[in-house]
C-alpha positions in Angstrom: -14.4 19.2 2.8 -13.3 16.4 0.5 -16.1 17.5 -2.0 -14.4 20.8 -2.7 -10.7 19.8 -3.0 -10.7 19.0 -6.7 -12.7 22.1 -7.6 -12.9 25.5 -6.1 -13.0 25.5 -2.4 -15.5 27.8 -0.7 -15.9 28.2 3.0 -18.9 29.8 4.6 -20.9 29.6 7.8 -19.7 29.9 11.4 -16.3 28.2 11.1 -15.1 29.8 14.4 -18.0 28.1 16.2 -17.0 24.6 15.1 -15.7 22.1 17.6 -11.9 22.1 17.6 -11.7 18.7 15.8 -14.0 19.9 13.0 -12.1 23.2 12.7 -8.8 21.3 12.5 -10.2 19.3 9.5 -11.2 22.6 7.8 -7.7 23.9 8.3 -6.2 20.7 7.0 -8.4 20.7 4.0 -7.4 24.3 3.1 -3.7 23.4 3.4 -4.2 20.3 1.2 -6.0 22.4 -1.4 -3.3 25.0 -1.4 -0.7 22.2 -2.0 -2.5 20.9 -5.1 -4.3 23.9 -6.6 -1.6 24.6 -9.1 -2.2 21.3 -10.8 -6.0 21.6 -11.0 -6.6 24.1 -13.9 -5.0 21.9 -16.5 -6.1 18.5 -15.1 -8.4 16.3 -17.1 -11.3 14.7 -15.2 -12.5 11.1 -15.3 -14.9 9.0 -13.3 -13.3 5.6 -12.6 -16.7 4.2 -11.4 -18.7 5.9 -14.2 -20.7 9.1 -13.8 -22.3 8.9 -10.3 -26.0 8.1 -9.7 -27.9 9.4 -6.8 -27.8 6.1 -4.9 -24.3 4.7 -5.8 -22.6 3.1 -2.8 -19.1 4.4 -4.0 -18.3 7.5 -6.0 -14.9 8.5 -7.4 -13.7 11.5 -9.3 -10.1 11.6 -10.7 -8.2 14.5 -12.1 -5.2 13.7 -14.2 -2.5 16.3 -14.0 0.8 16.0 -16.0 2.7 14.4 -13.1 0.0 13.3 -10.7 -3.5 11.8 -10.6 -5.7 13.1 -7.8 -8.7 11.0 -6.8 -11.5 11.8 -4.4 -13.3 8.7 -3.3 -16.6 8.6 -1.3 -18.1 5.5 0.5 -21.7 5.6 1.5 -23.2 3.4 4.2 -24.4 -0.1 3.5 -21.7 -1.3 1.1 -18.4 -3.2 1.1 -15.5 -1.5 2.7 -13.3 -1.8 -0.4 -14.0 -0.8 -4.0 -12.0 -1.4 -7.2 -11.3 1.6 -9.4 -9.7 1.3 -12.8 -7.2 4.0 -13.9 -6.2 2.8 -17.4 -3.8 5.7 -18.0 -1.6 4.3 -15.2 -1.4 0.7 -16.5 2.0 -0.9 -15.8 3.0 2.2 -13.8 4.8 1.7 -10.5 3.2 4.4 -8.3 3.0 5.7 -4.8 -0.4 6.4 -3.4 -0.6 9.1 -0.7 -3.5 10.3 1.5 -3.4 14.1 1.6 -6.7 14.5 3.2 -7.8 13.7 5.9 -4.6 12.6 7.5 -6.4 10.9 10.3 -8.3 8.7 8.0 -7.9 4.9 8.4 -8.2 4.5 4.6 -5.8 2.0 3.0 -5.2 2.3 -0.7 -3.8 -0.8 -2.6 -2.3 -0.2 -6.1 -2.0 -3.0 -8.7 0.0 -1.6 -11.6 -0.4 -4.5 -14.1 -4.2 -4.1 -14.1 -4.2 -0.3 -13.3 -6.5 -0.9 -10.4 -6.7 1.0 -7.2 -8.6 -0.6 -4.3 -9.2 1.8 -1.5 -10.5 0.5 1.7 -12.5 3.0 3.8 -13.5 1.3 7.1 -16.0 4.0 8.0 -19.2 5.0 6.2 -20.0 7.6 5.2 -16.5 8.8 4.5 -14.4 10.5 1.8 -10.7 10.8 1.1 -8.4 12.6 -1.3 -5.7 10.3 -2.7 -2.6 11.4 -4.7 -1.1 8.9 -7.2 2.4 9.7 -8.3 4.5 7.5 -10.6 7.7 6.2 -9.0 9.2 6.0 -12.4 9.7 9.7 -13.5 9.0 9.0 -17.2 5.9 6.9 -16.6 3.3 9.7 -16.5 
């Protein structure tokens, strides 16, 4: 579900036949999408780790909206549990990093404002999360 959250979400298949835990993740993803979709049409994309290649161990897509940066991060198996992503537009910006999806994730994001680096730790692979970065100084973004 994380793949669709920064684009257009499409659901198909036999969702009613999913196990309750999987169905709950679908419902949670749809709710997260509804909460952010107003920001998406005008957001500007960037790839903090560069354009992804087929076998990259980490992939990241950022969408910069006027007041928020959304970031989907994927970790594939066989790599370190933490990556470093550079978000230069947020240099020297005090910010709060939230985890809108999935709420049960054990992901831990660490923000370093002076270097504009976000270091997400995703203990499980494969896994993906949606992060929301919001400046705590209202005039910063």
